[in-house]
PATORDO-857988 format. One record per residue: residue in three letters; x, y, z of N, C-alpha, C in turn. Coordinates in steps of 0.001 Angstrom, whole numbers, plus 500000, padded with zeros to 6 digits. Atoms other than C-alpha are relative to their C-alpha. Example, Ala and Ser with C-alpha at 12.3 -4.5 7.8 and 13.67 -1.06 7.14 Angstrom:
2
Ala500890498810500000512300495500507800500900501200500000 Ser499180498810499940513670498940507140499230501090500730 
// end
This chain:
569
Met500551499704501316734999359203150971500212501476499684 Lys499797498628500421735872362338149029498655500725499864 Ser501221499218500198733341365151148845499657500057498513 Asp500420499878501392731328365678145669500869501008499256 Leu499199498966500639733291368836144945501418499508499721 Glu498646500535500212736641367063145390500028499031498824 Ile500086500949501122735563364288143019499906500756498682 Ala500207499238501221734395366837140458501271500743499583 Gln498806499211500332737569368942140681501181499133499586 Glu498921500910500401739829365886140264499751499375498628 Ala500348500632501274738023364819137090500784500616498845 Lys499365499542501237739750365064133708498893500251498968 Leu501081499643500911737275366928131535500495500019498556 Lys499710499839501417737152366820127765499548501392499556 Pro500505498739500544736873370086125828498578499826499488 Ile501413500138500356733206370770125179499809499804498496 Val500069500227501450733920370803121428500044498498499705 Glu499941501458500196734825367088121696498691499337500407 Ile501298500556499580731614366343123606498961500251498909 Ala500937499674501083729662368115120865500230499092498795 Glu499687500846501156731467366171118134499531498565500193 Ser500404501383499727730566362878119851498542499739499663 Val501414500163500357726886363526119068499668500678498673 Gly500237499473501338727346365090115633499840501496499896 Leu500035498550500066727521368782116499501383500524499653 Thr498733499401500381730212371009115050500270501239500848 Glu499680498782499261732018373971116577499160501169499509 Gly500871498958500541729899376138114281498606499991500591 Asp501312500087499344726805374927116165500026500578501406 Leu499823499635498592728187376287119435500358501465500172 Asp499417498784499456728715379531121275500756499575501250 Leu499173500515498915731614378685123579500024500958501192 Tyr499841499278498737731699379799127225501178499359500723 Gly498825500668499485735270378810128019500194498652499326 Lys499656501288500610736604375299127368498963498911500238 Tyr500772501152499557733970373196129108498480500209500000 Lys501442499828500141730554374659128396499718500875498785 Ala500357499257501212728726376064125396498488500041499863 Lys501398499965500407725356377097124095499874499415498595 Val500225500648501293723884375188121144498958500786499224 His500899499217500838722268377100118293498714499222499686 Leu501292500654500235718591376374117721499812499564498557 Asp500201500393501400718996376091113951500402498554499733 Val499707501425500199720325372555114473498712499189499916 Leu501289500706500088716676371560114882499547499843498560 Glu500393500074501406716003372367111248500880499003499253 Arg499084500914500676719092370467110102499707498540500346 Leu500188501375499521718146367406112161498553499519499913 Lys501438500273499896714378367447111597499583498644499426 Asp500399501267500621714308364289109449500556498787500722 Arg499482501134499225716194362156111962498896499431500894 Pro500976500576499057714103359697113999500344500399501423 Asn499793499661498592713639360500117682500566498806500767 Gly499530501033499095715558358571120309498958499677501058 Lys500889500364498895713895356876123267500056501103501066 Tyr500181498827499129712627359407125828499617499517501390 Ile500141500598498664712978358540129545499874501103501041 Asp500168499031498919711666360512132518500333499346501335 Val499651500484498662713228360015135965499221500810501028 Thr500801499375498958710915360757138886500257499250501309 Ala499708500604498692710582359563142502498727499774500787 Ile501054500095499002708405358511145372499845501373500658 Thr500145498752499255707129361293147659501281500234500797 Pro498676499829499404710442362809148807499961500338501479 Thr499771499597498614711713363226152327500929501209499985 Pro499159498796500008713710366306153440501416499796499473 Leu498644500243500479717000364626152480500063499710498504 Gly499987500361501416715913363828148914500293498521499818 Glu499845501440500234716002360393147347501054499665498947 Gly498941500264500960718878360792144884499515499975498561 Lys500576500007501352716809361572141805500986500524498950 Thr499046499457500968719420363749140095501201499084499852 Val498895500968500066722211361315140979499610498834499094 Thr500455501127500814720135358538139421499868500399498538 Thr500143499518501382719351360623136324501349500012499295 Ile498670499906500606723021361302135674500669498625499955 Gly499411501330499966724143357826136758499398499064498970 Leu500646500832501015721569356146134504500536500351498613 Ser499444499591501295722857358179131567501398499425499805 Gln498650500576500087726423357137132331499922498482499817 Ala500149501457500099725222353542132707499570499581498595 Leu500411500307501374723511353603129304501208500070499070 Ala498775499924500803726794354742127781500924498823500317 Tyr499153501113499566728610352046129787499623498701499283 Ile500432501216500701726493349348128110499948500200498482 Gly499819499816501436727181350861124693498944500816499285 Lys501058499226500624724243353183124075500413501467499829 Lys499772498572500234724358356712122640498944500773500773 Val500932499443499020722789358865125340500220501492500156 Phe499959498568499689721973362481126191499184500210501273 Thr500727499667498780720874363914129563499475501421499886 Cys500579498653499978718542366927129959499484500283501405 Ile500421499680498645718212368528133395499887501510500181 Arg500200498588499694717267371827135011501268500658500515 Gln498956499216499349719633374585135997499526500360501398 Pro500450499708498633719521375004139787500056501487500319 Ser499971498649499465718709378262141504501141500127501005 Met498951499777499016721556379769143517499430500257501387 Gly500608499809498691719078380522146312500130498766500873 Pro499823501236499226718809376915147544501449499527500072 Thr498601500411499977722451376288146603500738500638501171 Phe499345499309498900723595378900149112499200499931501297 Gly500839500078498816720725378207151518500229498731500791 Ile499886501243499224720430374598152646500344498811499122 Lys499907501172500841720598372341149625501438499643499644 Gly498676500289500524724203372705148546499931499761498505 Gly499948500221501440725177371541145068498842499164499483 Ala501132500712500607722587370161142648500404499304498713 Ala499491500577501246724796368596139967500073498485500048 Gly499853501429499774724314365030141183500907499792501200 Gly499131500247498863726761363438143571500906498810499779 Gly499063501118500094729644361052144074500618499923498619 Tyr499419500215501323730741359581140741498955500083498884 Ser501025499717501012727571360610138924499645501481500097 Gln500158498555499928727854364359138428500124500638498626 Val499752499132501143727676367090135819501167500911500370 Val498815499182499736730942368995135513500216501006498869 Pro499481499559498715732336371578135970498878500249501006 Met501043499937498980730279371285139157499774501427500494 Glu500146498629499514730994374855140286499215500848499008 Asp500710499226501020729811376343136982498518499628499974 Phe501383500490500018726684374184137023499184500643501112 Asn500736499523498833725692375353140494499970501518500147 Leu499925498552499820726597379014140105499424500697498767 His500592499152501048726178381382137156499734499263498692 Leu500038500723501273726602378838134321500234500996498862 Thr499829499029501090726023381032131220499106501219500181 Gly500760498787499711723786383610132875498522499962499677 Asp501420500080500380720337382307131888499068500507501099 Ile500879499585498905718806382840135334500052501517500165 His499888498539499922720132386401135380499174500658498889 Ala500779499456501116718566387023131953498508499937500300 Val501404500124499604715230385724133232499647501073501020 Gly500254499003498966715495388002136269499909501410499443 Ile500020498656500573716280391116134220498738500198499153 Ala501209499884500819713458390435131751498765500142500887 His501129499943499066711029389835134625499920501380500659 Asn499997498729499268712072392968136510499802501206499081 Leu500309498932500953711914395093133364498490500171499889 Leu501463499921500035708221394233133175499465500615501282 Ala500445499419498730707807395063136871500219501510500015 Ala499722498560500057709465398449136336499043500702499048 Ala500913499402500977707268399098133291498609500216500593 Ile501327499878499368704115398510135355499940501263500860 Asp500030498863499082704995401070138018500255501319499289 Ala499774498776500772706328403597135505498724500418499268 His501243499702500721703085403329133518498966500639500930 Ile500955499442499040700960403999136603500405501422500385 Leu499513498685499607703145406946137607499735501051498918 His500115499039501102702906408554134171498599500075499410 Gly501367499748500449699135408678133959499090498801499914 Asn500794501231499993697975405049133831498947499972498884 Gln500928500002501136696462405220130340499279498668499832 Leu500648501311500124695695401496130490498969499756501099 Asn500975500105498909693590402080133627500239498751500852 Ile499644501160499182695445399396135602499531500219501430 Asp500373499970498582693958398629139009501222499581500819 Pro498786500358499238697012398777141347499787498842500960 Phe500267501088499056695286396369143748499916498638499312 Ser500093501270500733695051393736141003501351499502499514 Ile498685500368500551698757393683140134500532498751500700 Met499513501261499441700149390165140593501414499671499511 Trp498648500194500521703625390677139131500996500544501007 Asn498956499616499051706224390721141919501321500237499284 Arg498639499983500502709888391437141412500692498696500411 Val499309501254499707712461388619141549501475500242500276 Val498563500023499751715980387921142832500381498548500278 Asp499607501406499857717937384637142802500781499770501292 Val499420500178498662718702384682146539498859499686500954 Asn500991500257498955716805383201149462499983501190500963 Asp500046498774499196715679386412151196498571500233500486 Arg501373499948499501712530386066153320499550501428500324 Ala500372498627499662712644389784154275499343500730498834 Leu500571499357501188711559390610150710498654499408499595 Arg501254500639500399708443388420150673498860501009499853 Arg501022498946500069706147391370151414500680501332500288 Ile499373498692499848707327394958150924499056501089499511 Val500705498841500541706001398452150190500986500775499142 Ile499141499238500916707431400319147199499382501374499744 Gly500500498685500385707101403886145944500000501017501115 Leu499936499046498899707871405597149247500971501138499653 Gly499052498909500180709626408962149372499534501115499093 Gly500494498890500810707373411252147379499652499590498583 Lys500558500282501322705793411477143945501053499557498981 Glu498969500336500966709060411247142041500458498550500111 Asn499522501362499765709714407800143498498950498928499744 Gly500970500998500414706577406121142216498729500012500810 Tyr501315500133499384703116405061143313500115498995501146 Pro499861500951498884703136403520146824498989498859499911 Arg500887501168499954701737400015146914500754498837500627 Glu499407501205499422702315396687148602500312499005498892 Thr499621501022500973704157394048146594500964499034500690 Gly499051500937499408706968391527147141500989499494498980 Phe499021500658500866709814389495145706499755498495500006 Asp499923501448500119709844385918144448501436499633499648 Ile498712500453500500712918383836143771499901499885498479 Thr500061499855501458713840384139140087499423498777499306 Val500472501199500694713123380522139171498497499789500156 Ala501455500075499872709515381018140342499299500926499018 Ser500572499068500963708996383642137619499264499270498879 Glu500678500547501180706498382952134854500915500058498784 Val499044499925501104709289384041132515500838498730499933 Met499256501254499984711256380963133616499140498844499503 Ala500900501050500485708223378730133032499850500091498487 Ile500099499798501446707910380248129559501265499518499301 Leu498732500440500591711612379683128806500054498483499892 Ala499960501463499997711172376019129695498989499371499044 Leu501058500575500842708064375546127519500029500489498560 Thr500030499438501340708785377670124465500662499078498981 Thr499456500836501079709592376069121105500842500801499017 Gly499177499202500901711511378952119513499839501485500265 Leu499972498553499767712131382685119260498647500647499750 Lys501313499429500308708800383555117622498990499640501084 Asp500909500455498949706890381472120173500308500704501317 Leu499603499295498779708888383092123008499430501412500004 Arg500501498630500098707955386562121786498487500049500235 Glu501454500026499845704267385653121613499598499682501438 Arg500325500382498627704229384009125042500264501142500975 Leu499688498876499120705934386956126721498947501100499857 Gly501034498993500215703381389287125159498693499673500683 Arg501274500432499387700522387231126640500013500045501522 Ile499942499964498529701734387562130247498987501007500527 Val500992499122499373698906389023132356500553500485501340 Ile499419499435498770700115391398135082498947500504500987 Gly501065499472499151696761392567136451498752500258499171 Met501281499736500660693307393843135543499739501502499960 Thr500425498598500048691755397134134533498964500267501084 Lys501055499601499079689484399092136841498659499988499254 Ala501347499967500570685741398727136236498996499854501133 Pro501008500112498933682563399145138332499523498571500209 Lys500480501372499912681501395573137542501154499044499680 Val498913500963500169683806392575137821500053499465498581 Arg500014500593501338682684391189134484500521500949498925 Asp499502499022500975683806394402132759501506500219500110 Arg498551499852499848687402394156134018500720499167498935 Lys499262500682501063689951393184131376501456499791500420 Pro498597500249499650693427391648131644500926501009499331 Val498951499140500536696456393889131136501236499137499778 Thr498901500887500371699370392203129356501308500753499801 Ala498695499421500322703065392757128750499974500651498623 Glu500156499398501327702080393469125146499351501374500105 Asp500653498701499794699771396241126315500998501048500492 Leu498998499088499444702723397763128180501182500222499050 Lys498989499831501048704880397501125023501410499645500483 Val498706500398499447707664395722126907500409498591499578 Ala499707501397500339707455392163125517501143499867498999 Gly498905500060500974709794392905122621501349500120500668 Ala498730499829499289712556394165124909500300498793500879 Met499790501202499191712035391169127215500551498874499137 Thr499528501041500909712541388864124234501464500208499641 Val498597499694500317715774390618123305500911499574501148 Leu499199500379498839717067390068126838500152498485500131 Leu500014501455499831716259386346126573500479499233498770 Lys499700500702501260717422385564123027501162499017500138 Asp498894500948499807720704383964124144499641498920501015 Ala500435500996499007719110382249127152499153498912499368 Leu500839500975500695716882380451124644500786498768499566 Met499173501116500465719816378239123588500400499095501172 Pro499608500910498910720430375104125720501502500033500268 Asn498595500019499579723703374862127666500526498569499960 Leu499399501327500133725921371902126772501120499828501021 Met498957500354499041728022370288129526500283498501499880 Gln499664501420500062729290366778130342499918499381501391 Thr499949500723498734729100364118133028501448499617500293 Leu498660500464499641732110362697134857500527498942499027 Glu499596501023500955732130359925132221499834500491498569 His499932499329501299731953362418129325498782499768499112 Thr501222500028500792728384361831128228499423501413499961 Pro500473498623500156726652364999126941498763500299500849 Val501106499549499152724245366990129102499534501372499534 Phe500583498677500147721880369842128341499496500455501369 Val500483499389498762721336372072131382499258501258499580 His500751498876500569718528374443130528498670500214500705 Ala501218499535499336715798376335132417499843499307501358 Gly500126500556498656714773375755136022498741500421500712 Pro501232499580499336711089376368136811499716499211501269 Phe500420500651498757709816375604140317499072498826499686 Ala500853501167500217708066372246140626498724500047500831 Asn501280499917499285705330373426142987499024500940499284 Ile500936499120500692703812376512141282500162499953498484 Ala499805500129501446705237375714137819500230498535499659 Gln499990501375500493705971372618135763501181499175500487 Gly498916500760499386709316371648137373500753499073499087 Asn499270500815500964710984370323134235500940500886499195 Ser499085499258500852713902371353132043499329500315498669 Ser500660499379501152713295372909128643499559499019498923 Val500492500713501180711282371590125728501053500018498897 Leu499018499878501075713949372890123338501173499046500194 Ala498896500921499743716730370900125009499610498577499644 Asp500461501364500294714686367707124757499821499784498503 Gln500239500141501436713700368353121139501302499845499229 Ile498691500164500656717359368723120150500626498670500384 Ala499332501209499509718588365841122306499463498731499347 Val500555501233500578716174363243120891500427499798498557 Lys499486500132501362717616363971117446501482499620499977 Leu498557500216499932721218363548118612500399498682500656 Ala499648501205499237721038360377120739498907498951499864 Asp500973501097500033719336356996120886499165499948501273 Tyr500710499971498724718335357528124540500189501375500623 Val499965498707499321717459360808126251499399499816501386 Val500442500130498610717196360841130051499765501395500557 Thr500315498723499370715422363790131661499434499742501386 Glu500395500127498600714224364468135184498875500977500318 Ser501103499153499552711026365839136729500145500326501478 Gly499830499564498624710975367821139964499097499287500993 Phe500739500592498881709833366300143285499499498598499648 Gly500510501348500225707705363123143333499175499903498727 Ala500747500235501235705702361561140517498662500718499983 Asp501273499282499958702532363314141720500168501462499613 Cys499727498598500348704194366686141035500639500074498611 Gly499296499793501259706867366837138325499619499047498887 Met500325500950501064705973363650136443498634500288499399 Glu501346499696500518702272364489136185500042501225499098 Lys499891498785500814703214367939134840500848499746498751 Phe499207500405501165705835366414132545499090499438498916 Phe500904500615500966703130364347130884498955500996499491 Asn501182499226500387700162366732130915500310501396499472 Ile499657498647500460701991370024130282501166499966499022 Lys498807499950500847705481369483128879499839499171498727 Cys500129500849501187704701366577126544498945500537499031 Arg500967499351500902701661368433125192500698501064499159 Gly499333498916500706703915371347124279501093499539499059 Ser498862500453500801706854369379122920499599499049498884 Gly500393501022500953704956366682121047500803498723500131 Leu499174501191499820707449364119122363499246498942500797 Ile500692501120499364706211360685123426500973499263500920 Pro499092500693499075707797359194126575500006498496499776 Ser499832501441500200709150355667126335499992499223501299 Cys499839500710498734709694354825129996500073501011501135 Val499845499212498779709453356211133528500856499214500979 Val499188500600498934712084355495136185499625500685501303 Ile500389499461498697710847355945139765501092499649501017 Val498920500191499037713617356438142328499419499871501406 Ala500434500213498618713080355107145846501215499657500852 Thr498998500460499047715203354601148941499293499223501108 Ile500547500803498901714651352054151690499669500893501187 Arg500215499156498830714994354727154375498768500891499823 Ala501169499151500232712367356990152763498712499187500087 Leu501190500847499918709909354112152411499687499647501449 Lys500243500225498573710374353349156107499344501224500639 Met500636498785499478709516356972156862498529500056499618 His501404500042500424706333356603154810499238498905500742 Gly500613501040499174705695353533156943499874500386501452 Gly500205499496498644705735355655160104501223500106500867 Leu498782499963499184709363355501161247500744501332499848 Gly498989498951500055711759358293162123499526501375499576 Lys500203498628500437711865362023161609501348500535499579 Val498729499540500539714597363332159355500078501514500094 Val499732498560499929716061366775160032501302500261499264 Pro498754499727500722718575368121157486501084500529500923 Gly498874499558499191721998368545159060500200499190501270 Lys499874500830498802721357366037161866500111498529499608 Pro499861501419500332722222362307161985498635499334499804 Leu501227500759500214719611359853160736499567499311501282 Pro500474500784498853717397358358163453500402498534499847 Lys499486501373500040718668354899164377499028499028499351 Glu500979500957500521715395353196163421499957499959498467 Leu499971499999501462715896354208159772501189499237499446 Thr498810500721500457719225352396159590499973498530500418 Glu500146501392499579717963349108161081498884499333499206 Glu501017500723500768715957346418159293498655500046500725 Asn501362499985499452712204346828159805499049499713498846 Leu500812500399501150710165344871157279498545500459500108 Pro501385499512499931706689345774158638499866501480499619 Ala500058498574500345707402349526158418500283500199498515 Leu499667499893501419708956349076154980498814499574499137 Glu501158500458500780705962347096153721498894501044500010 Lys501001498943499914703613349813154972500397501187499111 Gly499525498866500792705761352500153350499976499754498507 Cys500026500328501428705801350663150029498666500376499347 Glu501267499529500570702187351783149623500214501285499208 Asn499713498764500721703621355141148562500628499695498641 Leu499384500404501259705819353506145912498961499416499057 Val501039500635500815702893351427144681499097501052499358 Lys500874498958500534700711354527144276500676500751498851 His499300499279501071703375356312142212500166499135498755 Ile499947500905501155703820353245139988498654499992499284 Gln501338499996500592700068353132139453499723501312499276 Asn500197498704500657700057356858138645500694500048498642 Ala499277500000501272702705356423135957499314499096498985 Arg500677500939500900700828353448134518498698500587499440 Leu501191499338500539697741355673134112500252500628498635 Phe499650499350501259699610357338131246500427498995498929 Gly499671501035500972700330354005129534501480499825499731 Val498556500036500204704097354162130029500628498927500901 Pro499324500998499156706316351273131250500774500665501140 Val499363499447498809707774351808134728501116499070500477 Val498895500718499375711143350756136125500314500702501318 Val499662499425498700711981351281139812501505499897500220 Ala498581499974499634715500352325140815500106500125501512 Ile499779499944498554716442351536144414501371500633500230 Asn498746499304499719719059354116145355500589499407501283 Lys499524500862498911721166351855147587500876500747501005 Phe499156499520498911722627352784150964500590498780500721 Ala499278501102499361725052350687153035499153499273501037 Thr500807500612498939722418350049155716498839499158499468 Asp501097500796500575719925348427153293500332498514500105 Thr499777501441499885719509344686153929499428499276498788 Glu500477500789501137718920341944151366498498499769500078 Arg501441500253499854715486341177152803499186501254499688 Glu500694498753500312714482344827152560499974500252498491 Ile499919499786501451715662345072148958499056499056499277 Glu500878500975500649713801341905147986498530500366500194 Leu501377499602499755710611343209149588499583501133499052 Val500317498898500905710740346423147549499850499487498563 Lys500098500579501344711369344431144360498663499280499810 Glu501261500744500060708390342210145107498808500935499880 Lys501113499050500007706043345151145798499950500774498675 Ala499965499257501256707181346995142662499399499189498861 Ile500522500856501069706431344061140372498506499772500178 Glu501432500173499735703054343432142045499194501216499563 Ala500701498760500347702149347094141353499989500279498501 Gly500008499813501447702862346771137639501278500532499403 Ala498706499575500532706484347880137326500663498843499263 Glu499247501025500720708803346049134949500974499291500933 Gly499084500561499018711041345441137949500606501115500830 Ala499286499034499159713106347143140651501461499589500042 Tyr498586500312500173716878347372140310500847500923500861 Leu499112499202499166719694348532142554500736501037499159 Ser499193498945500607721356351800141673501134500346500967 Glu498820499666499206724888352235142996500877500997499241 Val499284499070500871725822355055140655500733501071500789 Trp499300499004499187726809357427143471501417499532500297 Ala498693500545499617729675355154144487500800499469498814 Lys499318500715501074730464353443141184499839500625498622 Gly500207499396501305729363355767138392499155499109499104 Gly500819500737500954727933354208135233499979498503500232 Glu499936501439499730729107350704136138498997499590501075 Gly500934500314498914726935350866139268498541500056499604 Gly501377499972500471723824351324137156499772499161498766 Ala500070500784501239724456348801134387498732499149499931 Glu501199500845499995721666346424135430498739500857499832 Leu501120499077500152719252349356135769499893500465498553 Ala500005499541501386720261350593132319499461498931499064 Glu500507501103500841719621347183130741498482499874500139 Ala501445500086499773716158347131132334499264501152499318 Val500616498841500652715392350635131026499974499798498487 Val499976500285501434716465349638127505498884499017499634 Ala501052500987500265714143346613127672498609500629500111 Ala501297499343499826711263348760128949499686500920498828 Cys500206499079501128711762351262126131499605499274498717 Glu500370500775501181711266348479123587498546499558500021 Lys501404500388499908707755347806124826499137500993499226 Pro500870499092500757704879349282122762499542501173500864 Ser500433498814499263703934352813123768498494500178499867 Asn501441499720499977700322353385124781499744501315500715 Phe500064498750499258700896356921126013498687500742499758 Gln501221499194500081697813358992126800500037501051501102 Phe500103498959498986697116362236128639498935499624501018 Leu500933500317498918695206362141131904498629500607499754 Tyr501259499304500256692545364572130693500091500731498667 Pro499999499185501219691481366358127490499970501481500363 Leu500020498565499740692050370106127304498590500577499914 Glu501376499511500158688396370487126349499183499858501276 Ala500725500143498728687322369403129845499971501347500721 Ser500096498747499250686226372170132202501151500104500997 Ile498940499794499006688646373678134716499799499074501188 Lys500270500856498841686958371843137566500181498529499676 Glu499841501416500372686891368539135695501473499608499974 Lys498568500306500047690632368724135127500600499948501402 Ile499512499997498612691366369644138747499568498730500720 Glu500548501150499269689133366874140056500556498677499487 Thr499367501199500544690672364283137717501373499788500625 Ile498678500107499377694162365036139036499874499641501477 Ala500168500230498562692949365119142643499624498552500294 Ala500487501357499741691160361777142432500996498936499533 Lys499198501066500590693437359777140134501465500027500443 Ile498575499907499641696892361091141093500200500065501506 Tyr499801499814498559696507362157144731499194499022500851 Gly500848500897499217693736359753145824499015500730500891 Ala500969499238499206691433362499147182498587499489499766 Asp501409500391500128687782361752147836499171501055499274 Gly500720498923500668686780365095146308500774501295500129 Val499344498693499989687651368772145904499042501035500572 Asp500771498900499433686432371770147923500600501318499528 Tyr499539498728500554686659375227146319499607501140500927 Leu500295498811499213686950378324148476499408501079499089 Pro500651498980500833685008381409147288500932500682499003 Glu499050499345500903688119383042145807500272499128498776 Ala499763500918501109688771379945143692498787499929499073 Glu501222500030500815685153379791142524499919501239499112 Ser500052498733500746685320383444141471501021500002498861 Lys498958500011501026688594382968139585499651499026498876 Ile500374500970501036687314379883137757498985500621499043 Arg500986499335500865684315381855136486500668501050499114 Met499326498951500763686583384724135419500872499405498898 Phe499098500579500994689113382501133641499221499360498851 Glu500813500562501069686411380692131731499430501110499119 Arg500499498854500768684949384081130693501089500581499101 Leu498891499424500760688402385226129514500576499040498957 Gly499530500956500996688957382080127438501194499181500416 Tyr498859500768499506691570380426129659499612498588500432 Gly500498501282499488689450377359130409500606498782499345 Lys499435501148500714691224375151127857501482499786500302 Phe498608500201499607694643375511129491500136498717500822 Pro499733501094499055696213372476131198500139500538501423 Ile499955499637498582696336372476134999501379499667500575 Cys498695500172499341699571372935136967499778500170501498 Met500379499933498595698691372076140564501153500511500867 Ala499022499463499051700506374060143264499694499425501371 Lys500222500639498707700777371872146342501332499540500585 Thr498776500475499359703302370523148810500543498779499269 His499359501174500592705814368018147470500225498903501027 Leu499662500935498919706099366271150861498898498993500305 Ser501111500937499800702804364391150625499215499883498705 Leu500940500127501117700414363013148044498821500953500173 Ser501104499094499686697891365301149741500508501441500030 His499629498600499811697922369051150452500665500239501350 Glu499484499862498637699069368429154046501356499299500101 Pro498668500609500048702867367878154247500268498922501035 Ser499741500994498948702681365805157443499337498659499720 Trp500690501253500319700463363121155839500877499170499065 Lys499075500816500777702906360454154674499282498780499411 Gly500564501209500587702398357207152797498975500319498940 Val501127499737500912699064357187150951498808500403500856 Pro501103499547499141696547359332152874498651499516499476 Lys501344500474500351692967358081152924498943500894500648 Gly501135499312499407689595359745153524500172501498500137 Trp499772498556499925690417363353152683499520500679498718 Arg500419499205501149689316366121150348501032501104499749 Leu498984499010500377691557368554148471499386501401499981 Pro500504498633500033690941372244149256500738500836498950 Ile499416499063500961691532374769146454499674501399500504 Arg500276498694499397691932378176148088500003501129498978 Asp499931498968501035692713380144144905500456499319498715 Ile499481500512501260693560379649141244500507501189499195 Arg499368498906500722695882381778139145500367499556498594 Ala499735500290501408696761382027135473501402500441499603 Ser498751499663500684700172381881133838499687499933498507 Val500534500009501367698792382908130458501117499874498977 Gly498879500131500917702186383282128790500532498575499966 Ala499559501395499936703292379835129990498926499067499454 Gly501088500793500555699872378527129041499428498981500947 Phe500657500905499060698571376922132233499354500790501126 Leu500608499476498789696377377581135260500608499260501186 Tyr499478500712498839697742376857138723499131500229501238 Pro500790499964498768695317376090141562500918499900501213 Leu499199500004498777696716376741145042499354499085501035 Cys500503500975499036696280373794147415500697500200501340 Gly499275499690498771697830375517150402500843501236499769 Glu499144498810500089700320378292151073501304499614499315 Met498796500325500754703063378118148442501054501092500185 Arg498905499058499845706374379786149255500700500199498656 Thr499272499704501227707787381503146174501285500776500283 Met498730499422499567710613383114148166500466499229501229 Pro499498500750498840712524380644150377500766500916500945 Gly499191499272499035714340381796153510501274499242500311 Leu498744500644499611717823381082154797499852499319501354 Pro499999500662498691718331378584157654500969500700500950 Ser499116499375499017720225379439160822501471499836499639 Glu498625500195500466723412377985159295499965499703498500 Pro500121500199501450723233378536155521501209499292499408 Ala498913500701500685725309376515153087501119500944499581 Phe498957499078500457727149379676152019501109500204501046 Thr498976499823498965729016379714155362501193499074499778 Lys498915500960500267731106376771154085500690500254498664 Val499452499756501338731786378170150599501069501079500072 Asp498911499022499993735068379967150017500873499748498778 Ile499068500138501109737929380364147583501375499703500568 Ala498651500367499552741316378698148036501029500934499365 Glu498950499120500512744641380450147402500286499770498520 Asp499742500287501410744959378690144043498791500293499111 Gly501172499621500776741509379946142962498902498964499950 Arg501026501046499985739608376701143535498865500372500950 Val501149499863499107736089376893144967500040498857501009 Val500058501040498969735809375003148268498673500115500750 Gly501172500001499134732851373986150440498667499953499296 Leu501256500025500746730270373787147667499513498558499902 Phe500579501352499923728660370473148742501047498904499929 
// end
């Protein structure tokens, strides 16, 4: 079998102008970045405002294992499959960070015969949006330290500063650092650190904003720290607006605001735009891309990060609140091997062969593991949205195993479970899945949010913990209790909640597979992304700067004599 990169490089791409024309966009609507990618002007929203919205489909997954369950492959393959059965379709996905691309993950453009192309552009710089986010973020960081050095008129408490710097590289040595060393001319010494760029609140804002004016306002609301005061209740938030830097940040991001248009291997259109983390942020591509896409196509397929307890819950409660778009269907991706792991079998280590027990039929372990799938189906049904299960098929899956998963999915309330062979066969391999998704989208929508914004901070946290994760209750550490009181005093209590927890379990403990029972969710701290417009409780130690493994993916990446990229997944 050819590598993903070989398949992508052998593909015959259409000029991006032709892809745009296929959905009613003109060359005047585009800023071209070479022949095969372009940015789309936001003024098309005004021109298209009277068009009805297409069907809106979110692809999510069971609780993932370290190898992933093929969610992006399914997202792209389902889009190709919808086109294969004659539907007008658009895909909206996140732009990947180059940190994981060069670290352990490799490419993130899908795989096999269901990819976004050019694959190299997708995985690397694309049109520079992540760089723009990084520069805007770091400009604010520089403004903070310069302000303190030059007299600190805003009376910023240096110990309260929570705005790290960012870089789009996995570099664990930068997690905690000391800056300002070398004398007075070099700044005020203090401890700080670096996050990876996609963990920036600026990236979360880019993904949630609805336009240039809204972007400017959100950037101005970013809180970087607090003022000094003898009493805690007298401390006030310091914002990017206070530092007079939000306008310049907006200028740096004005082009990044436009979605990036690309294509799949089967020439269906794709928006690749924004890439917020799915643990501390919302983990979904941009609102703007979706708002444009639903006006241009009859079916829009987007993807949420990690499992349904993470990205899907945030898609509904945060992204859909901001966009005003109503989802038509949820597709939950599962693999037989992952369900066996949730049933207690095997330990997967990236880079090593699969344990033998995961490649052999084991119906009892699979049935036990299906509890995880059932829980995610039930979670999606809480929002009143039809659910279709996609079984990402591997050669070792047996007929009896596949039938068992189908049976469990229907019992849990899904419309059905269908094989997805889009990795090997492209759109044709997902035709049956596409037909099922079309049928599900025709069902009446009873969409509802999980909680009202008027509920208290604790009520919202406890609703998610109980209904989505299955916790018996929530325990708040003193730091979290203090922050909740402060945020309610500052008027942040009506924000939605963006839970920061491990993606490897329904619980806060990554080693607890399946559906953990008899546990309580600890909240050790809670922080505010005021510009993005959400609060994020910390349910454990969240890494915002990944590290490189002993053999990083970049060791295989190189350039051939003819200029082709090699080794990129």
